[in-house]
N, C-alpha and C positions, 0 to 999 in steps of 0.2 A: 426498419425505420432509421432515419438519419437525424443527427443533432443539428438543428438549425436555430437561427435567432428567434424565429417564430415559436418553435417548440420550447425554447428556454423561457421566452416571455409568457407563454401560456402554462408553464409547469408550476407545480406547487412550490412556493417559496415561503419560508417562515423563519422565525427566530426561535431556536431551541431554548426553552426556559431554563433547563438544567445547566447548559453550558454558555448561554447567551450567543452562541454561534449562529450566524446567518447561513441557512441551509437551502440547497436547491435539490428537489427530488425529481430524479429522472429514472425511476425504477420501473421495471416490468414494461418496457416499451419496445422490446425486441431490437434494441440498439446493437449494431454489430461492430462499431468502431467509436473511438473517442475522437471527436472532431468539432471544430467551430466553437470551442469553449471560450475563445477570445470574446465572443458576444456577451459573455457574462460581465465583462468590464471589471474583472477582479473584485466583484462585490460580494463574494461568498467565502465563508470559512470552511464549508463542507459541501461536498457533492455526494449524493446518494445515487449510485449507478448500479445498484443491486438488481438481481433477477433479469439480466439482459443476456446478450449473446456475444459480448466483447471478448476478443481473443488476445489482444495485445495491450499492455499497459504502456501507452506511448501517445505522442502527438499532442502534448499539452503546450499551450502558449505560456508565456510568463504570467504566473499567478502567485505573487508573493504573499497574498492574504490567505491562500488555501492551506488549511491545517489538517483537514480530515477527508479521506476518501473511503467510501463504503462501496465495495465491489464484490460482495458475496454473490454466489450463485451466477457466475458467468462462465466463460470458457478460457480464461486467461492462461496462456502457456508461456508467454514471453514478456519480459520487463525491459523497457528501453534503458540504455546505459546512461542517458543524459537527463534523467528526471530531476536531479538536483539543480539543474540550470533553469528548469521551468517551474518547478514547485519546491523551492528551496526551504520553505518553512513547514513542510508536511510533518505532522506529529503522530497522526493515527492513520493506519492503513489496514483495512479489513479485507482480506482476500480469501475468506473461508469458502470452501466448495468451488474450487477452480481446478486448473489442470497443470499446475507447475510440477515438473517431474524430477528434476535433478537439483542437488545442492547448489551447483553453479548457477542455476536459474535465478537464484535470489541475490547473487553477487552485486547487481546494479543498485540494490537498496543500500549498500554500504556507503554510498555517497550522500545519502539523506541524513545529514548530521543531527537533525532535530527529531528524527523518528523515535518515538518513545513507546508506541503501542503497535503491535503487528500481530495479525492472526493469519495463519496459513493452515488452519484446521481443515481436514478433509481434502487436502491436495495430496497427490501421490508422494511429493517430496517429504511430507510429514512422517512418512513411515520408513524413511531411510535411516540407516545406522548413524548415530551421533547427530541426528538432525538438530535437536535443540541446542546442543553445544556449538555446532557449526554456525547457526544463526546468531547465537549470543556472541561468538567470536567475531563474526563479520559486522555486527551491529552493537558495539560496546555501550552505546547510550540507551539501549532498549530497557524499558522498565517492566513491560508486560509482553509476554509471548504466548500466543494462543490463550489469552485471557487468564494466564497464570503469572504471578510475579516472578521476575528473574531474581534468583537468590545469589548471594555472594559465593556460595559453594559451587554453583553452576558456572559462574564467571571464572573461578579458579580452575575448574575442570576443563572448561573451554580453552583457557590459556595453555594448560598442560597438553591438551590434545592437538591444538592447532597453531600455537605460537611457533614461528619459524626458527627462532633461536633454540627453543627447547627441542624441536624436531631434528636439528642438526647435531645435537650433542650425542 
């Protein structure tokens, strides 16, 4: 199935009482790609695209209102390098149960300066050595990683492991 303006119009739209976010639910529709989200007219704070067949986190129009993306249980293996230009205010990104393999696969997320919550649980990358420290190093504004608070000691360890000045000494 493809995302169309008709699909968006007929999909469940609601205001989350806990967060007051305006949400659009596009879950479990066998969607294979992110497309045509400009038809939302930047009227949503959160998109739920969980339980689909999406392979790449890409192709977003400019959506400055968007703060939350729920993409659990997809097939995402690639993240576009320019997400910060299209979704600059993203704060929460849930990518649990996807196919991200390498630490470098998450590098494009470093440009999302407002990202505070990230989940990569049950992705192959999450089992890599120093995974948590690498993510914390790349995303210094992160508050929660894999639903666990980022601790000061982890930030310090991440800096020790990955800071280029430290590595050159």
